[in-house]
mmCIF file of the C-alpha atoms, coordinates in Angstrom:
data_MODEL
# 
_entry.id   MODEL 
# 
loop_
_atom_site.group_PDB 
_atom_site.id 
_atom_site.type_symbol 
_atom_site.label_atom_id 
_atom_site.label_alt_id 
_atom_site.label_comp_id 
_atom_site.label_asym_id 
_atom_site.label_entity_id 
_atom_site.label_seq_id 
_atom_site.pdbx_PDB_ins_code 
_atom_site.Cartn_x 
_atom_site.Cartn_y 
_atom_site.Cartn_z 
_atom_site.occupancy 
_atom_site.B_iso_or_equiv 
_atom_site.pdbx_formal_charge 
_atom_site.auth_seq_id 
_atom_site.auth_comp_id 
_atom_site.auth_asym_id 
_atom_site.auth_atom_id 
_atom_site.pdbx_PDB_model_num 
ATOM 1   C CA . MET A 1 1   ? 0.328  0.081   0.068   1.00 0.00 ? 1   MET A CA 1 
ATOM 2   C CA . SER A 1 2   ? 2.907  2.232   0.757   1.00 0.00 ? 2   SER A CA 1 
ATOM 3   C CA . ASP A 1 3   ? 4.227  1.638   -2.614  1.00 0.00 ? 3   ASP A CA 1 
ATOM 4   C CA . TRP A 1 4   ? 1.227  2.487   -4.153  1.00 0.00 ? 4   TRP A CA 1 
ATOM 5   C CA . LEU A 1 5   ? 1.006  5.813   -2.277  1.00 0.00 ? 5   LEU A CA 1 
ATOM 6   C CA . LYS A 1 6   ? 4.460  6.537   -3.053  1.00 0.00 ? 6   LYS A CA 1 
ATOM 7   C CA . SER A 1 7   ? 3.816  5.958   -6.405  1.00 0.00 ? 7   SER A CA 1 
ATOM 8   C CA . ILE A 1 8   ? 0.839  8.582   -6.790  1.00 0.00 ? 8   ILE A CA 1 
ATOM 9   C CA . ILE A 1 9   ? 2.808  11.213  -4.824  1.00 0.00 ? 9   ILE A CA 1 
ATOM 10  C CA . GLY A 1 10  ? 5.975  10.918  -7.494  1.00 0.00 ? 10  GLY A CA 1 
ATOM 11  C CA . TYR A 1 11  ? 3.120  11.088  -10.207 1.00 0.00 ? 11  TYR A CA 1 
ATOM 12  C CA . MET A 1 12  ? 1.741  14.209  -8.667  1.00 0.00 ? 12  MET A CA 1 
ATOM 13  C CA . LEU A 1 13  ? 5.469  15.735  -8.481  1.00 0.00 ? 13  LEU A CA 1 
ATOM 14  C CA . ILE A 1 14  ? 6.348  14.665  -12.092 1.00 0.00 ? 14  ILE A CA 1 
ATOM 15  C CA . VAL A 1 15  ? 2.889  16.138  -13.498 1.00 0.00 ? 15  VAL A CA 1 
ATOM 16  C CA . SER A 1 16  ? 3.494  19.453  -11.803 1.00 0.00 ? 16  SER A CA 1 
ATOM 17  C CA . VAL A 1 17  ? 6.939  19.991  -13.026 1.00 0.00 ? 17  VAL A CA 1 
ATOM 18  C CA . THR A 1 18  ? 5.901  18.946  -16.175 1.00 0.00 ? 18  THR A CA 1 
ATOM 19  C CA . MET A 1 19  ? 2.898  21.357  -16.699 1.00 0.00 ? 19  MET A CA 1 
ATOM 20  C CA . GLN A 1 20  ? 5.508  24.221  -15.510 1.00 0.00 ? 20  GLN A CA 1 
ATOM 21  C CA . LEU A 1 21  ? 8.002  22.948  -18.369 1.00 0.00 ? 21  LEU A CA 1 
ATOM 22  C CA . ILE A 1 22  ? 5.357  23.334  -21.501 1.00 0.00 ? 22  ILE A CA 1 
ATOM 23  C CA . PRO A 1 23  ? 6.377  26.217  -23.743 1.00 0.00 ? 23  PRO A CA 1 
ATOM 24  C CA . ASP A 1 24  ? 3.161  26.447  -25.575 1.00 0.00 ? 24  ASP A CA 1 
ATOM 25  C CA . LYS A 1 25  ? -0.206 25.926  -23.767 1.00 0.00 ? 25  LYS A CA 1 
ATOM 26  C CA . LYS A 1 26  ? -1.832 24.504  -26.789 1.00 0.00 ? 26  LYS A CA 1 
ATOM 27  C CA . TYR A 1 27  ? 0.061  21.156  -25.454 1.00 0.00 ? 27  TYR A CA 1 
ATOM 28  C CA . GLU A 1 28  ? -1.382 21.066  -22.200 1.00 0.00 ? 28  GLU A CA 1 
ATOM 29  C CA . GLN A 1 29  ? -4.770 19.515  -23.286 1.00 0.00 ? 29  GLN A CA 1 
ATOM 30  C CA . TYR A 1 30  ? -2.032 16.709  -24.871 1.00 0.00 ? 30  TYR A CA 1 
ATOM 31  C CA . VAL A 1 31  ? 0.018  16.135  -21.493 1.00 0.00 ? 31  VAL A CA 1 
ATOM 32  C CA . ARG A 1 32  ? -3.096 16.257  -19.414 1.00 0.00 ? 32  ARG A CA 1 
ATOM 33  C CA . LEU A 1 33  ? -4.716 13.508  -21.938 1.00 0.00 ? 33  LEU A CA 1 
ATOM 34  C CA . PHE A 1 34  ? -1.576 11.592  -21.321 1.00 0.00 ? 34  PHE A CA 1 
ATOM 35  C CA . THR A 1 35  ? -0.922 12.082  -17.724 1.00 0.00 ? 35  THR A CA 1 
ATOM 36  C CA . GLY A 1 36  ? -4.550 11.158  -17.217 1.00 0.00 ? 36  GLY A CA 1 
ATOM 37  C CA . PHE A 1 37  ? -4.090 7.829   -18.609 1.00 0.00 ? 37  PHE A CA 1 
ATOM 38  C CA . LEU A 1 38  ? -1.120 7.529   -16.503 1.00 0.00 ? 38  LEU A CA 1 
ATOM 39  C CA . LEU A 1 39  ? -2.857 8.193   -13.620 1.00 0.00 ? 39  LEU A CA 1 
ATOM 40  C CA . ILE A 1 40  ? -5.498 5.662   -14.397 1.00 0.00 ? 40  ILE A CA 1 
ATOM 41  C CA . VAL A 1 41  ? -2.658 3.065   -14.552 1.00 0.00 ? 41  VAL A CA 1 
ATOM 42  C CA . ILE A 1 42  ? -1.160 3.945   -11.214 1.00 0.00 ? 42  ILE A CA 1 
ATOM 43  C CA . VAL A 1 43  ? -4.657 3.882   -9.403  1.00 0.00 ? 43  VAL A CA 1 
ATOM 44  C CA . LEU A 1 44  ? -5.589 0.491   -10.790 1.00 0.00 ? 44  LEU A CA 1 
ATOM 45  C CA . GLN A 1 45  ? -2.071 -1.075  -9.944  1.00 0.00 ? 45  GLN A CA 1 
ATOM 46  C CA . PRO A 1 46  ? -3.527 -2.780  -6.799  1.00 0.00 ? 46  PRO A CA 1 
ATOM 47  C CA . ILE A 1 47  ? -6.485 -4.576  -8.579  1.00 0.00 ? 47  ILE A CA 1 
ATOM 48  C CA . LEU A 1 48  ? -3.969 -5.545  -11.456 1.00 0.00 ? 48  LEU A CA 1 
ATOM 49  C CA . ARG A 1 49  ? -1.943 -7.403  -8.615  1.00 0.00 ? 49  ARG A CA 1 
ATOM 50  C CA . ILE A 1 50  ? -4.710 -8.817  -7.087  1.00 0.00 ? 50  ILE A CA 1 
ATOM 51  C CA . ARG A 1 51  ? -5.350 -10.512 -10.693 1.00 0.00 ? 51  ARG A CA 1 
ATOM 52  C CA . SER A 1 52  ? -2.422 -11.687 -11.200 1.00 0.00 ? 52  SER A CA 1 
ATOM 53  C CA . ALA A 1 53  ? -2.146 -13.517 -7.978  1.00 0.00 ? 53  ALA A CA 1 
ATOM 54  C CA . ASN A 1 54  ? -5.153 -14.890 -8.851  1.00 0.00 ? 54  ASN A CA 1 
ATOM 55  C CA . SER A 1 55  ? -4.131 -16.125 -12.197 1.00 0.00 ? 55  SER A CA 1 
ATOM 56  C CA . TYR A 1 56  ? -1.124 -17.320 -9.790  1.00 0.00 ? 56  TYR A CA 1 
ATOM 57  C CA . ILE A 1 57  ? -3.480 -19.411 -7.376  1.00 0.00 ? 57  ILE A CA 1 
ATOM 58  C CA . GLU A 1 58  ? -5.663 -20.844 -10.654 1.00 0.00 ? 58  GLU A CA 1 
ATOM 59  C CA . ASN A 1 59  ? -2.114 -22.353 -12.052 1.00 0.00 ? 59  ASN A CA 1 
ATOM 60  C CA . LYS A 1 60  ? -1.306 -23.783 -8.546  1.00 0.00 ? 60  LYS A CA 1 
ATOM 61  C CA . ILE A 1 61  ? -4.748 -25.200 -8.529  1.00 0.00 ? 61  ILE A CA 1 
ATOM 62  C CA . ALA A 1 62  ? -4.529 -27.118 -11.922 1.00 0.00 ? 62  ALA A CA 1 
ATOM 63  C CA . GLU A 1 63  ? -1.038 -28.142 -11.023 1.00 0.00 ? 63  GLU A CA 1 
ATOM 64  C CA . PHE A 1 64  ? -2.419 -29.914 -7.806  1.00 0.00 ? 64  PHE A CA 1 
ATOM 65  C CA . VAL A 1 65  ? -5.520 -31.386 -10.158 1.00 0.00 ? 65  VAL A CA 1 
ATOM 66  C CA . GLN A 1 66  ? -2.573 -32.716 -12.415 1.00 0.00 ? 66  GLN A CA 1 
ATOM 67  C CA . GLU A 1 67  ? -0.645 -34.345 -9.682  1.00 0.00 ? 67  GLU A CA 1 
ATOM 68  C CA . GLN A 1 68  ? -3.869 -35.491 -8.205  1.00 0.00 ? 68  GLN A CA 1 
ATOM 69  C CA . GLU A 1 69  ? -4.633 -37.530 -11.389 1.00 0.00 ? 69  GLU A CA 1 
ATOM 70  C CA . SER A 1 70  ? -1.213 -38.871 -12.086 1.00 0.00 ? 70  SER A CA 1 
ATOM 71  C CA . LEU A 1 71  ? -1.517 -40.133 -8.797  1.00 0.00 ? 71  LEU A CA 1 
ATOM 72  C CA . GLU A 1 72  ? -4.685 -42.052 -9.232  1.00 0.00 ? 72  GLU A CA 1 
ATOM 73  C CA . GLU A 1 73  ? -3.268 -43.367 -12.220 1.00 0.00 ? 73  GLU A CA 1 
ATOM 74  C CA . GLN A 1 74  ? -0.613 -44.858 -10.610 1.00 0.00 ? 74  GLN A CA 1 
ATOM 75  C CA . ILE A 1 75  ? -2.757 -46.258 -8.209  1.00 0.00 ? 75  ILE A CA 1 
ATOM 76  C CA . LEU A 1 76  ? -4.980 -47.764 -10.665 1.00 0.00 ? 76  LEU A CA 1 
ATOM 77  C CA . ALA A 1 77  ? -1.603 -49.443 -12.194 1.00 0.00 ? 77  ALA A CA 1 
ATOM 78  C CA . GLN A 1 78  ? -0.562 -50.847 -8.818  1.00 0.00 ? 78  GLN A CA 1 
ATOM 79  C CA . GLY A 1 79  ? -4.299 -52.001 -8.585  1.00 0.00 ? 79  GLY A CA 1 
ATOM 80  C CA . GLU A 1 80  ? -4.490 -53.941 -11.745 1.00 0.00 ? 80  GLU A CA 1 
ATOM 81  C CA . ALA A 1 81  ? -0.539 -55.168 -11.207 1.00 0.00 ? 81  ALA A CA 1 
ATOM 82  C CA . PHE A 1 82  ? -1.747 -56.795 -7.868  1.00 0.00 ? 82  PHE A CA 1 
ATOM 83  C CA . ALA A 1 83  ? -4.746 -57.872 -9.467  1.00 0.00 ? 83  ALA A CA 1 
ATOM 84  C CA . GLU A 1 84  ? -2.695 -60.043 -12.177 1.00 0.00 ? 84  GLU A CA 1 
ATOM 85  C CA . GLU A 1 85  ? -0.269 -61.301 -9.647  1.00 0.00 ? 85  GLU A CA 1 
ATOM 86  C CA . SER A 1 86  ? -3.281 -62.472 -7.467  1.00 0.00 ? 86  SER A CA 1 
ATOM 87  C CA . LYS A 1 87  ? -4.929 -64.370 -10.617 1.00 0.00 ? 87  LYS A CA 1 
ATOM 88  C CA . ALA A 1 88  ? -1.095 -65.599 -11.223 1.00 0.00 ? 88  ALA A CA 1 
ATOM 89  C CA . LEU A 1 89  ? -1.265 -66.921 -7.645  1.00 0.00 ? 89  LEU A CA 1 
ATOM 90  C CA . GLN A 1 90  ? -4.398 -68.563 -8.005  1.00 0.00 ? 90  GLN A CA 1 
ATOM 91  C CA . GLU A 1 91  ? -3.305 -70.074 -11.476 1.00 0.00 ? 91  GLU A CA 1 
ATOM 92  C CA . SER A 1 92  ? -0.274 -71.416 -9.631  1.00 0.00 ? 92  SER A CA 1 
ATOM 93  C CA . GLU A 1 93  ? -2.321 -72.964 -6.933  1.00 0.00 ? 93  GLU A CA 1 
ATOM 94  C CA . GLU A 1 94  ? -4.622 -74.877 -9.374  1.00 0.00 ? 94  GLU A CA 1 
ATOM 95  C CA . GLU A 1 95  ? -1.779 -76.335 -11.060 1.00 0.00 ? 95  GLU A CA 1 
ATOM 96  C CA . GLY A 1 96  ? -0.252 -78.247 -7.738  1.00 0.00 ? 96  GLY A CA 1 
ATOM 97  C CA . ILE A 1 97  ? 1.734  -75.610 -5.982  1.00 0.00 ? 97  ILE A CA 1 
ATOM 98  C CA . ASP A 1 98  ? 0.664  -76.627 -2.258  1.00 0.00 ? 98  ASP A CA 1 
ATOM 99  C CA . ILE A 1 99  ? 0.524  -73.334 -0.607  1.00 0.00 ? 99  ILE A CA 1 
ATOM 100 C CA . ARG A 1 100 ? -0.516 -74.026 3.132   1.00 0.00 ? 100 ARG A CA 1 
ATOM 101 C CA . GLU A 1 101 ? -2.247 -71.963 5.372   1.00 0.00 ? 101 GLU A CA 1 
ATOM 102 C CA . ILE A 1 102 ? -0.658 -70.439 8.454   1.00 0.00 ? 102 ILE A CA 1 
ATOM 103 C CA . GLU A 1 103 ? -1.500 -71.631 11.541  1.00 0.00 ? 103 GLU A CA 1 
ATOM 104 C CA . GLN A 1 104 ? -2.049 -69.253 14.462  1.00 0.00 ? 104 GLN A CA 1 
ATOM 105 C CA . ILE A 1 105 ? -0.077 -70.118 17.983  1.00 0.00 ? 105 ILE A CA 1 
ATOM 106 C CA . GLN A 1 106 ? -0.979 -68.180 20.873  1.00 0.00 ? 106 GLN A CA 1 
ATOM 107 C CA . VAL A 1 107 ? 1.769  -67.409 23.163  1.00 0.00 ? 107 VAL A CA 1 
ATOM 108 C CA . GLU A 1 108 ? 1.392  -66.230 26.794  1.00 0.00 ? 108 GLU A CA 1 
ATOM 109 C CA . VAL A 1 109 ? 4.256  -64.673 28.487  1.00 0.00 ? 109 VAL A CA 1 
ATOM 110 C CA . LYS A 1 110 ? 4.710  -63.999 32.094  1.00 0.00 ? 110 LYS A CA 1 
ATOM 111 C CA . MET A 1 111 ? 7.068  -61.952 34.013  1.00 0.00 ? 111 MET A CA 1 
ATOM 112 C CA . ASP A 1 112 ? 7.891  -62.656 37.415  1.00 0.00 ? 112 ASP A CA 1 
ATOM 113 C CA . ASP A 1 113 ? 8.611  -59.405 39.721  1.00 0.00 ? 113 ASP A CA 1 
# 
């Protein structure tokens, strides 16, 4: 905000000096037109900064969405690979490979004080 005020004050000083240095008054209307456009640009600077910040945020959101889609594709590919491995294991089990179930054993540990 302070930079914006400094720009307006600097603008006012430059316009004042320029208006005093004009050799012929018939050029005054052209100088006022040009300085008026310049004043509009200076006044709109904060709004233009906000718009550029919005586009920055939009770009970051787009990058995030793209990264999320990439991760989803990777997860799907891993799921398909897992399904293929599972199917291959089931087929190998049917061919006669003996896959035994793991027995559950309960162990109780007591400590003496």
